[in-house]
Jmol script that loads the backbone (N, CA, C; Angstrom):
load data "model"
ATOM      1  N   MET A   1     244.847 190.373  96.913  1.00  0.00           N
ATOM      2  CA  MET A   1     243.399 190.545  96.794  1.00  0.00           C
ATOM      3  C   MET A   1     242.758 189.182  96.623  1.00  0.00           C
ATOM      4  N   GLN A   2     242.133 188.688  97.667  1.00  0.00           N
ATOM      5  CA  GLN A   2     241.537 187.363  97.524  1.00  0.00           C
ATOM      6  C   GLN A   2     240.134 187.499  96.967  1.00  0.00           C
ATOM      7  N   MET A   3     239.821 186.588  96.065  1.00  0.00           N
ATOM      8  CA  MET A   3     238.453 186.524  95.563  1.00  0.00           C
ATOM      9  C   MET A   3     237.761 185.415  96.326  1.00  0.00           C
ATOM     10  N   GLY A   4     236.508 185.583  96.570  1.00  0.00           N
ATOM     11  CA  GLY A   4     235.793 184.559  97.309  1.00  0.00           C
ATOM     12  C   GLY A   4     234.456 185.132  97.690  1.00  0.00           C
ATOM     13  N   GLY A   5     233.867 184.613  98.722  1.00  0.00           N
ATOM     14  CA  GLY A   5     232.546 185.069  99.120  1.00  0.00           C
ATOM     15  C   GLY A   5     232.586 186.364  99.900  1.00  0.00           C
ATOM     16  N   GLY A   6     233.597 187.193  99.700  1.00  0.00           N
ATOM     17  CA  GLY A   6     233.772 188.396 100.495  1.00  0.00           C
ATOM     18  C   GLY A   6     232.851 189.540 100.115  1.00  0.00           C
ATOM     19  N   MET A   7     232.145 189.440  99.006  1.00  0.00           N
ATOM     20  CA  MET A   7     231.302 190.557  98.565  1.00  0.00           C
ATOM     21  C   MET A   7     229.849 190.399  99.029  1.00  0.00           C
ATOM     22  N   GLN A   8     229.569 189.389  99.830  1.00  0.00           N
ATOM     23  CA  GLN A   8     228.191 189.095 100.183  1.00  0.00           C
ATOM     24  C   GLN A   8     227.644 190.044 101.250  1.00  0.00           C
ATOM     25  N   GLN A   9     228.502 190.585 102.091  1.00  0.00           N
ATOM     26  CA  GLN A   9     227.994 191.395 103.192  1.00  0.00           C
ATOM     27  C   GLN A   9     227.408 192.708 102.667  1.00  0.00           C
ATOM     28  N   GLN A  10     226.442 193.222 103.400  1.00  0.00           N
ATOM     29  CA  GLN A  10     225.804 194.485 103.020  1.00  0.00           C
ATOM     30  C   GLN A  10     226.806 195.628 103.153  1.00  0.00           C
ATOM     31  N   GLN A  11     226.737 196.557 102.234  1.00  0.00           N
ATOM     32  CA  GLN A  11     227.597 197.730 102.335  1.00  0.00           C
ATOM     33  C   GLN A  11     227.075 198.598 103.480  1.00  0.00           C
ATOM     34  N   PRO A  12     227.938 199.130 104.320  1.00  0.00           N
ATOM     35  CA  PRO A  12     227.472 199.951 105.440  1.00  0.00           C
ATOM     36  C   PRO A  12     226.948 201.313 104.983  1.00  0.00           C
ATOM     37  N   GLY A  13     226.096 201.897 105.781  1.00  0.00           N
ATOM     38  CA  GLY A  13     225.637 203.254 105.525  1.00  0.00           C
ATOM     39  C   GLY A  13     224.725 203.400 104.339  1.00  0.00           C
ATOM     40  N   MET A  14     224.151 202.292 103.881  1.00  0.00           N
ATOM     41  CA  MET A  14     223.289 202.359 102.697  1.00  0.00           C
ATOM     42  C   MET A  14     221.843 202.057 103.090  1.00  0.00           C
ATOM     43  N   GLY A  15     221.547 202.072 104.369  1.00  0.00           N
ATOM     44  CA  GLY A  15     220.223 201.654 104.799  1.00  0.00           C
ATOM     45  C   GLY A  15     219.995 200.201 104.424  1.00  0.00           C
ATOM     46  N   GLY A  16     221.071 199.411 104.456  1.00  0.00           N
ATOM     47  CA  GLY A  16     220.972 197.997 104.117  1.00  0.00           C
ATOM     48  C   GLY A  16     220.684 197.762 102.647  1.00  0.00           C
ATOM     49  N   GLY A  17     220.777 198.799 101.839  1.00  0.00           N
ATOM     50  CA  GLY A  17     220.383 198.681 100.440  1.00  0.00           C
ATOM     51  C   GLY A  17     221.531 198.291  99.536  1.00  0.00           C
ATOM     52  N   THR A  18     221.158 197.851  98.359  1.00  0.00           N
ATOM     53  CA  THR A  18     222.110 197.554  97.301  1.00  0.00           C
ATOM     54  C   THR A  18     221.839 198.586  96.218  1.00  0.00           C
ATOM     55  N   LEU A  19     222.870 198.973  95.500  1.00  0.00           N
ATOM     56  CA  LEU A  19     222.653 199.842  94.348  1.00  0.00           C
ATOM     57  C   LEU A  19     222.384 198.964  93.141  1.00  0.00           C
ATOM     58  N   TYR A  20     221.335 199.302  92.397  1.00  0.00           N
ATOM     59  CA  TYR A  20     221.018 198.595  91.154  1.00  0.00           C
ATOM     60  C   TYR A  20     221.215 199.539  89.994  1.00  0.00           C
ATOM     61  N   VAL A  21     221.727 198.976  88.900  1.00  0.00           N
ATOM     62  CA  VAL A  21     221.836 199.731  87.663  1.00  0.00           C
ATOM     63  C   VAL A  21     220.736 199.207  86.745  1.00  0.00           C
ATOM     64  N   ILE A  22     219.963 200.132  86.192  1.00  0.00           N
ATOM     65  CA  ILE A  22     218.823 199.764  85.362  1.00  0.00           C
ATOM     66  C   ILE A  22     219.118 200.256  83.948  1.00  0.00           C
ATOM     67  N   TYR A  23     219.173 199.301  83.021  1.00  0.00           N
ATOM     68  CA  TYR A  23     219.527 199.631  81.635  1.00  0.00           C
ATOM     69  C   TYR A  23     218.767 198.692  80.707  1.00  0.00           C
ATOM     70  N   SER A  24     218.037 199.252  79.773  1.00  0.00           N
ATOM     71  CA  SER A  24     217.253 198.537  78.757  1.00  0.00           C
ATOM     72  C   SER A  24     216.507 197.330  79.349  1.00  0.00           C
ATOM     73  N   GLY A  25     215.773 197.601  80.404  1.00  0.00           N
ATOM     74  CA  GLY A  25     214.936 196.562  80.998  1.00  0.00           C
ATOM     75  C   GLY A  25     215.667 195.609  81.934  1.00  0.00           C
ATOM     76  N   GLN A  26     216.989 195.705  81.999  1.00  0.00           N
ATOM     77  CA  GLN A  26     217.739 194.862  82.924  1.00  0.00           C
ATOM     78  C   GLN A  26     217.899 195.610  84.234  1.00  0.00           C
ATOM     79  N   ARG A  27     217.989 194.849  85.306  1.00  0.00           N
ATOM     80  CA  ARG A  27     218.239 195.437  86.619  1.00  0.00           C
ATOM     81  C   ARG A  27     219.362 194.629  87.238  1.00  0.00           C
ATOM     82  N   LEU A  28     220.535 195.212  87.292  1.00  0.00           N
ATOM     83  CA  LEU A  28     221.713 194.482  87.757  1.00  0.00           C
ATOM     84  C   LEU A  28     222.177 195.042  89.089  1.00  0.00           C
ATOM     85  N   PRO A  29     222.457 194.168  90.069  1.00  0.00           N
ATOM     86  CA  PRO A  29     223.021 194.686  91.320  1.00  0.00           C
ATOM     87  C   PRO A  29     224.483 195.056  91.129  1.00  0.00           C
ATOM     88  N   VAL A  30     224.885 196.185  91.685  1.00  0.00           N
ATOM     89  CA  VAL A  30     226.298 196.558  91.683  1.00  0.00           C
ATOM     90  C   VAL A  30     226.904 195.821  92.870  1.00  0.00           C
ATOM     91  N   ASN A  31     227.618 194.738  92.570  1.00  0.00           N
ATOM     92  CA  ASN A  31     228.023 193.815  93.631  1.00  0.00           C
ATOM     93  C   ASN A  31     229.533 193.795  93.846  1.00  0.00           C
ATOM     94  N   LYS A  32     230.198 194.859  93.412  1.00  0.00           N
ATOM     95  CA  LYS A  32     231.645 194.944  93.626  1.00  0.00           C
ATOM     96  C   LYS A  32     232.030 196.404  93.779  1.00  0.00           C
ATOM     97  N   ASP A  33     233.227 196.651  94.253  1.00  0.00           N
ATOM     98  CA  ASP A  33     233.657 198.033  94.514  1.00  0.00           C
ATOM     99  C   ASP A  33     234.001 198.792  93.236  1.00  0.00           C
ATOM    100  N   ARG A  34     234.313 198.056  92.175  1.00  0.00           N
ATOM    101  CA  ARG A  34     234.587 198.698  90.886  1.00  0.00           C
ATOM    102  C   ARG A  34     233.808 197.940  89.824  1.00  0.00           C
ATOM    103  N   PHE A  35     232.651 198.474  89.476  1.00  0.00           N
ATOM    104  CA  PHE A  35     231.715 197.838  88.542  1.00  0.00           C
ATOM    105  C   PHE A  35     231.862 198.552  87.199  1.00  0.00           C
ATOM    106  N   ILE A  36     232.390 197.846  86.211  1.00  0.00           N
ATOM    107  CA  ILE A  36     232.744 198.466  84.928  1.00  0.00           C
ATOM    108  C   ILE A  36     231.577 198.405  83.942  1.00  0.00           C
ATOM    109  N   ILE A  37     231.318 199.538  83.301  1.00  0.00           N
ATOM    110  CA  ILE A  37     230.308 199.626  82.241  1.00  0.00           C
ATOM    111  C   ILE A  37     231.057 199.924  80.954  1.00  0.00           C
ATOM    112  N   GLY A  38     230.819 199.121  79.918  1.00  0.00           N
ATOM    113  CA  GLY A  38     231.509 199.373  78.660  1.00  0.00           C
ATOM    114  C   GLY A  38     231.094 198.411  77.574  1.00  0.00           C
ATOM    115  N   ARG A  39     231.806 198.497  76.446  1.00  0.00           N
ATOM    116  CA  ARG A  39     231.488 197.687  75.285  1.00  0.00           C
ATOM    117  C   ARG A  39     232.103 196.301  75.391  1.00  0.00           C
ATOM    118  N   GLY A  40     233.238 196.199  76.085  1.00  0.00           N
ATOM    119  CA  GLY A  40     233.958 194.927  76.130  1.00  0.00           C
ATOM    120  C   GLY A  40     233.245 193.895  76.969  1.00  0.00           C
ATOM    121  N   LYS A  41     232.984 192.729  76.368  1.00  0.00           N
ATOM    122  CA  LYS A  41     232.289 191.658  77.101  1.00  0.00           C
ATOM    123  C   LYS A  41     233.145 191.109  78.232  1.00  0.00           C
ATOM    124  N   GLN A  42     234.424 190.860  77.961  1.00  0.00           N
ATOM    125  CA  GLN A  42     235.311 190.291  78.973  1.00  0.00           C
ATOM    126  C   GLN A  42     235.697 191.340  80.010  1.00  0.00           C
ATOM    127  N   SER A  43     235.850 192.580  79.545  1.00  0.00           N
ATOM    128  CA  SER A  43     236.450 193.597  80.417  1.00  0.00           C
ATOM    129  C   SER A  43     235.426 194.423  81.186  1.00  0.00           C
ATOM    130  N   SER A  44     234.134 194.171  80.985  1.00  0.00           N
ATOM    131  CA  SER A  44     233.148 194.978  81.714  1.00  0.00           C
ATOM    132  C   SER A  44     232.107 194.094  82.400  1.00  0.00           C
ATOM    133  N   ASP A  45     231.512 194.660  83.454  1.00  0.00           N
ATOM    134  CA  ASP A  45     230.490 193.943  84.225  1.00  0.00           C
ATOM    135  C   ASP A  45     229.113 194.130  83.609  1.00  0.00           C
ATOM    136  N   MET A  46     228.917 195.261  82.944  1.00  0.00           N
ATOM    137  CA  MET A  46     227.683 195.504  82.204  1.00  0.00           C
ATOM    138  C   MET A  46     228.072 195.928  80.805  1.00  0.00           C
ATOM    139  N   THR A  47     227.606 195.184  79.799  1.00  0.00           N
ATOM    140  CA  THR A  47     228.015 195.429  78.422  1.00  0.00           C
ATOM    141  C   THR A  47     226.960 196.249  77.686  1.00  0.00           C
ATOM    142  N   ILE A  48     227.408 197.295  76.993  1.00  0.00           N
ATOM    143  CA  ILE A  48     226.540 198.066  76.103  1.00  0.00           C
ATOM    144  C   ILE A  48     227.062 197.821  74.691  1.00  0.00           C
ATOM    145  N   LYS A  49     226.233 197.199  73.864  1.00  0.00           N
ATOM    146  CA  LYS A  49     226.669 196.878  72.503  1.00  0.00           C
ATOM    147  C   LYS A  49     226.505 198.120  71.635  1.00  0.00           C
ATOM    148  N   ASP A  50     227.551 198.891  71.496  1.00  0.00           N
ATOM    149  CA  ASP A  50     227.512 200.113  70.705  1.00  0.00           C
ATOM    150  C   ASP A  50     228.958 200.488  70.391  1.00  0.00           C
ATOM    151  N   PRO A  51     229.290 200.654  69.095  1.00  0.00           N
ATOM    152  CA  PRO A  51     230.675 200.994  68.743  1.00  0.00           C
ATOM    153  C   PRO A  51     231.135 202.345  69.296  1.00  0.00           C
ATOM    154  N   ASN A  52     230.188 203.236  69.659  1.00  0.00           N
ATOM    155  CA  ASN A  52     230.561 204.539  70.226  1.00  0.00           C
ATOM    156  C   ASN A  52     230.930 204.458  71.700  1.00  0.00           C
ATOM    157  N   VAL A  53     230.596 203.338  72.324  1.00  0.00           N
ATOM    158  CA  VAL A  53     230.907 203.149  73.738  1.00  0.00           C
ATOM    159  C   VAL A  53     232.317 202.577  73.835  1.00  0.00           C
ATOM    160  N   SER A  54     233.126 203.144  74.719  1.00  0.00           N
ATOM    161  CA  SER A  54     234.490 202.643  74.902  1.00  0.00           C
ATOM    162  C   SER A  54     234.468 201.261  75.548  1.00  0.00           C
ATOM    163  N   ARG A  55     235.565 200.513  75.347  1.00  0.00           N
ATOM    164  CA  ARG A  55     235.628 199.156  75.900  1.00  0.00           C
ATOM    165  C   ARG A  55     235.394 199.165  77.411  1.00  0.00           C
ATOM    166  N   GLN A  56     236.105 200.053  78.099  1.00  0.00           N
ATOM    167  CA  GLN A  56     235.827 200.297  79.520  1.00  0.00           C
ATOM    168  C   GLN A  56     235.481 201.779  79.606  1.00  0.00           C
ATOM    169  N   HIS A  57     234.192 202.058  79.590  1.00  0.00           N
ATOM    170  CA  HIS A  57     233.726 203.431  79.398  1.00  0.00           C
ATOM    171  C   HIS A  57     233.599 204.172  80.726  1.00  0.00           C
ATOM    172  N   ALA A  58     232.954 203.517  81.681  1.00  0.00           N
ATOM    173  CA  ALA A  58     232.680 204.157  82.967  1.00  0.00           C
ATOM    174  C   ALA A  58     232.708 203.081  84.038  1.00  0.00           C
ATOM    175  N   MET A  59     232.794 203.524  85.280  1.00  0.00           N
ATOM    176  CA  MET A  59     232.681 202.545  86.344  1.00  0.00           C
ATOM    177  C   MET A  59     231.895 203.141  87.493  1.00  0.00           C
ATOM    178  N   VAL A  60     231.213 202.240  88.198  1.00  0.00           N
ATOM    179  CA  VAL A  60     230.569 202.609  89.449  1.00  0.00           C
ATOM    180  C   VAL A  60     231.558 202.195  90.525  1.00  0.00           C
ATOM    181  N   GLU A  61     232.019 203.184  91.280  1.00  0.00           N
ATOM    182  CA  GLU A  61     233.031 202.927  92.297  1.00  0.00           C
ATOM    183  C   GLU A  61     232.406 203.109  93.671  1.00  0.00           C
ATOM    184  N   TYR A  62     232.689 202.164  94.565  1.00  0.00           N
ATOM    185  CA  TYR A  62     232.209 202.265  95.943  1.00  0.00           C
ATOM    186  C   TYR A  62     233.374 202.700  96.808  1.00  0.00           C
ATOM    187  N   LEU A  63     233.228 203.861  97.439  1.00  0.00           N
ATOM    188  CA  LEU A  63     234.332 204.444  98.190  1.00  0.00           C
ATOM    189  C   LEU A  63     233.784 205.146  99.420  1.00  0.00           C
ATOM    190  N   ASN A  64     234.327 204.813 100.580  1.00  0.00           N
ATOM    191  CA  ASN A  64     233.926 205.473 101.836  1.00  0.00           C
ATOM    192  C   ASN A  64     232.411 205.530 102.019  1.00  0.00           C
ATOM    193  N   GLY A  65     231.742 204.417 101.737  1.00  0.00           N
ATOM    194  CA  GLY A  65     230.302 204.344 101.991  1.00  0.00           C
ATOM    195  C   GLY A  65     229.438 205.014 100.951  1.00  0.00           C
ATOM    196  N   GLN A  66     230.018 205.380  99.819  1.00  0.00           N
ATOM    197  CA  GLN A  66     229.257 206.113  98.795  1.00  0.00           C
ATOM    198  C   GLN A  66     229.588 205.532  97.421  1.00  0.00           C
ATOM    199  N   PHE A  67     228.579 205.450  96.559  1.00  0.00           N
ATOM    200  CA  PHE A  67     228.795 205.031  95.170  1.00  0.00           C
ATOM    201  C   PHE A  67     229.010 206.258  94.294  1.00  0.00           C
ATOM    202  N   TYR A  68     229.932 206.129  93.343  1.00  0.00           N
ATOM    203  CA  TYR A  68     230.218 207.200  92.381  1.00  0.00           C
ATOM    204  C   TYR A  68     230.173 206.648  90.965  1.00  0.00           C
ATOM    205  N   MET A  69     229.683 207.478  90.037  1.00  0.00           N
ATOM    206  CA  MET A  69     229.800 207.172  88.611  1.00  0.00           C
ATOM    207  C   MET A  69     231.063 207.873  88.145  1.00  0.00           C
ATOM    208  N   VAL A  70     231.970 207.140  87.527  1.00  0.00           N
ATOM    209  CA  VAL A  70     233.275 207.670  87.139  1.00  0.00           C
ATOM    210  C   VAL A  70     233.509 207.401  85.656  1.00  0.00           C
ATOM    211  N   ASP A  71     233.835 208.450  84.911  1.00  0.00           N
ATOM    212  CA  ASP A  71     234.233 208.298  83.502  1.00  0.00           C
ATOM    213  C   ASP A  71     235.659 207.757  83.484  1.00  0.00           C
ATOM    214  N   MET A  72     235.892 206.681  82.759  1.00  0.00           N
ATOM    215  CA  MET A  72     237.224 206.074  82.734  1.00  0.00           C
ATOM    216  C   MET A  72     238.047 206.586  81.550  1.00  0.00           C
ATOM    217  N   GLY A  73     237.942 207.871  81.275  1.00  0.00           N
ATOM    218  CA  GLY A  73     238.704 208.439  80.163  1.00  0.00           C
ATOM    219  C   GLY A  73     238.138 208.015  78.822  1.00  0.00           C
ATOM    220  N   SER A  74     236.823 207.826  78.769  1.00  0.00           N
ATOM    221  CA  SER A  74     236.172 207.383  77.536  1.00  0.00           C
ATOM    222  C   SER A  74     236.222 208.483  76.480  1.00  0.00           C
ATOM    223  N   THR A  75     236.047 208.067  75.223  1.00  0.00           N
ATOM    224  CA  THR A  75     236.060 209.028  74.113  1.00  0.00           C
ATOM    225  C   THR A  75     234.843 209.948  74.183  1.00  0.00           C
ATOM    226  N   ASN A  76     233.660 209.360  74.396  1.00  0.00           N
ATOM    227  CA  ASN A  76     232.418 210.130  74.290  1.00  0.00           C
ATOM    228  C   ASN A  76     231.836 210.582  75.620  1.00  0.00           C
ATOM    229  N   GLY A  77     232.459 210.179  76.700  1.00  0.00           N
ATOM    230  CA  GLY A  77     232.078 210.736  77.989  1.00  0.00           C
ATOM    231  C   GLY A  77     230.821 210.156  78.613  1.00  0.00           C
ATOM    232  N   VAL A  78     230.532 210.670  79.794  1.00  0.00           N
ATOM    233  CA  VAL A  78     229.341 210.311  80.563  1.00  0.00           C
ATOM    234  C   VAL A  78     228.626 211.620  80.859  1.00  0.00           C
ATOM    235  N   GLU A  79     227.313 211.645  80.625  1.00  0.00           N
ATOM    236  CA  GLU A  79     226.556 212.872  80.860  1.00  0.00           C
ATOM    237  C   GLU A  79     225.557 212.691  81.984  1.00  0.00           C
ATOM    238  N   TYR A  80     225.407 213.761  82.756  1.00  0.00           N
ATOM    239  CA  TYR A  80     224.378 213.826  83.786  1.00  0.00           C
ATOM    240  C   TYR A  80     223.717 215.193  83.646  1.00  0.00           C
ATOM    241  N   ASN A  81     222.399 215.212  83.453  1.00  0.00           N
ATOM    242  CA  ASN A  81     221.671 216.480  83.240  1.00  0.00           C
ATOM    243  C   ASN A  81     222.294 217.304  82.118  1.00  0.00           C
ATOM    244  N   GLY A  82     222.721 216.624  81.050  1.00  0.00           N
ATOM    245  CA  GLY A  82     223.273 217.333  79.891  1.00  0.00           C
ATOM    246  C   GLY A  82     224.702 217.815  80.062  1.00  0.00           C
ATOM    247  N   GLN A  83     225.295 217.582  81.226  1.00  0.00           N
ATOM    248  CA  GLN A  83     226.677 218.012  81.478  1.00  0.00           C
ATOM    249  C   GLN A  83     227.587 216.802  81.492  1.00  0.00           C
ATOM    250  N   ARG A  84     228.735 216.940  80.875  1.00  0.00           N
ATOM    251  CA  ARG A  84     229.709 215.855  80.920  1.00  0.00           C
ATOM    252  C   ARG A  84     230.343 215.831  82.310  1.00  0.00           C
ATOM    253  N   ILE A  85     230.389 214.660  82.912  1.00  0.00           N
ATOM    254  CA  ILE A  85     230.952 214.554  84.262  1.00  0.00           C
ATOM    255  C   ILE A  85     232.194 213.668  84.226  1.00  0.00           C
ATOM    256  N   ALA A  86     233.086 213.914  85.160  1.00  0.00           N
ATOM    257  CA  ALA A  86     234.246 213.036  85.334  1.00  0.00           C
ATOM    258  C   ALA A  86     233.959 212.060  86.457  1.00  0.00           C
ATOM    259  N   ARG A  87     233.237 212.566  87.478  1.00  0.00           N
ATOM    260  CA  ARG A  87     232.936 211.765  88.659  1.00  0.00           C
ATOM    261  C   ARG A  87     231.765 212.416  89.379  1.00  0.00           C
ATOM    262  N   LYS A  88     230.794 211.614  89.791  1.00  0.00           N
ATOM    263  CA  LYS A  88     229.652 212.162  90.515  1.00  0.00           C
ATOM    264  C   LYS A  88     229.103 211.119  91.474  1.00  0.00           C
ATOM    265  N   ALA A  89     228.792 211.553  92.687  1.00  0.00           N
ATOM    266  CA  ALA A  89     228.139 210.666  93.651  1.00  0.00           C
ATOM    267  C   ALA A  89     226.763 210.288  93.098  1.00  0.00           C
ATOM    268  N   ILE A  90     226.378 209.039  93.274  1.00  0.00           N
ATOM    269  CA  ILE A  90     225.113 208.545  92.730  1.00  0.00           C
ATOM    270  C   ILE A  90     224.025 208.631  93.802  1.00  0.00           C
ATOM    271  N   ALA A  91     222.942 209.326  93.462  1.00  0.00           N
ATOM    272  CA  ALA A  91     221.784 209.428  94.351  1.00  0.00           C
ATOM    273  C   ALA A  91     220.656 208.570  93.783  1.00  0.00           C
ATOM    274  N   GLU A  92     219.673 208.289  94.611  1.00  0.00           N
ATOM    275  CA  GLU A  92     218.502 207.510  94.191  1.00  0.00           C
ATOM    276  C   GLU A  92     217.883 208.092  92.932  1.00  0.00           C
ATOM    277  N   GLY A  93     217.665 207.241  91.910  1.00  0.00           N
ATOM    278  CA  GLY A  93     216.970 207.666  90.698  1.00  0.00           C
ATOM    279  C   GLY A  93     217.823 208.428  89.705  1.00  0.00           C
ATOM    280  N   ASP A  94     219.115 208.591  89.980  1.00  0.00           N
ATOM    281  CA  ASP A  94     219.975 209.323  89.050  1.00  0.00           C
ATOM    282  C   ASP A  94     219.981 208.671  87.669  1.00  0.00           C
ATOM    283  N   LEU A  95     219.970 209.522  86.650  1.00  0.00           N
ATOM    284  CA  LEU A  95     219.982 209.066  85.268  1.00  0.00           C
ATOM    285  C   LEU A  95     221.235 209.608  84.598  1.00  0.00           C
ATOM    286  N   PHE A  96     222.036 208.708  84.062  1.00  0.00           N
ATOM    287  CA  PHE A  96     223.243 209.089  83.330  1.00  0.00           C
ATOM    288  C   PHE A  96     223.082 208.662  81.876  1.00  0.00           C
ATOM    289  N   ARG A  97     223.766 209.345  80.986  1.00  0.00           N
ATOM    290  CA  ARG A  97     223.756 208.964  79.577  1.00  0.00           C
ATOM    291  C   ARG A  97     225.172 208.598  79.152  1.00  0.00           C
ATOM    292  N   ILE A  98     225.271 207.458  78.506  1.00  0.00           N
ATOM    293  CA  ILE A  98     226.515 207.048  77.855  1.00  0.00           C
ATOM    294  C   ILE A  98     226.160 206.924  76.379  1.00  0.00           C
ATOM    295  N   CYS A  99     226.663 207.851  75.572  1.00  0.00           N
ATOM    296  CA  CYS A  99     226.256 207.971  74.162  1.00  0.00           C
ATOM    297  C   CYS A  99     224.730 208.089  74.114  1.00  0.00           C
ATOM    298  N   ASP A 100     224.035 207.164  73.430  1.00  0.00           N
ATOM    299  CA  ASP A 100     222.570 207.263  73.349  1.00  0.00           C
ATOM    300  C   ASP A 100     221.876 206.393  74.379  1.00  0.00           C
ATOM    301  N   HIS A 101     222.622 205.901  75.343  1.00  0.00           N
ATOM    302  CA  HIS A 101     222.070 204.934  76.285  1.00  0.00           C
ATOM    303  C   HIS A 101     221.816 205.585  77.642  1.00  0.00           C
ATOM    304  N   GLU A 102     220.609 205.358  78.165  1.00  0.00           N
ATOM    305  CA  GLU A 102     220.257 205.907  79.474  1.00  0.00           C
ATOM    306  C   GLU A 102     220.467 204.833  80.527  1.00  0.00           C
ATOM    307  N   ILE A 103     221.152 205.201  81.569  1.00  0.00           N
ATOM    308  CA  ILE A 103     221.435 204.281  82.664  1.00  0.00           C
ATOM    309  C   ILE A 103     220.930 204.920  83.940  1.00  0.00           C
ATOM    310  N   ARG A 104     220.018 204.216  84.603  1.00  0.00           N
ATOM    311  CA  ARG A 104     219.418 204.754  85.830  1.00  0.00           C
ATOM    312  C   ARG A 104     219.917 203.941  87.022  1.00  0.00           C
ATOM    313  N   PHE A 105     219.986 204.597  88.162  1.00  0.00           N
ATOM    314  CA  PHE A 105     220.422 203.912  89.383  1.00  0.00           C
ATOM    315  C   PHE A 105     219.327 203.983  90.427  1.00  0.00           C
ATOM    316  N   SER A 106     219.186 202.889  91.178  1.00  0.00           N
ATOM    317  CA  SER A 106     218.211 202.863  92.257  1.00  0.00           C
ATOM    318  C   SER A 106     218.763 202.053  93.426  1.00  0.00           C
ATOM    319  N   TYR A 107     218.472 202.511  94.622  1.00  0.00           N
ATOM    320  CA  TYR A 107     218.853 201.772  95.832  1.00  0.00           C
ATOM    321  C   TYR A 107     217.684 200.891  96.292  1.00  0.00           C
ATOM    322  N   ARG A 108     216.565 200.905  95.533  1.00  0.00           N
ATOM    323  CA  ARG A 108     215.391 200.141  95.927  1.00  0.00           C
ATOM    324  C   ARG A 108     215.179 198.949  95.024  1.00  0.00           C
TER     325      ARG A 108
END
end "model"
wireframe off; spacefill off
backbone 0.3
color backbone group
């Protein structure tokens, strides 16, 4: 697995769009195929400072032209519309909850 400028190209089938994760006023581009959300600063791409959040709590996975929110076996889970999910395709404007934290996704 070579690291380098290989992540710069647009993902296909996204209308040329990038997926952004919006959390507490930050807007971060999901710029890799496995984007980790969690408490660990070193081990995650987006850090949530909360002892209830697992070190590697969830990940945004890019697979076959589609982004998914995936629970990484966290203690407290990931919720969508009040339901705990293991894996869900991410649509425009989707809102997920990790403990007390709301995480929204946008392709715009």
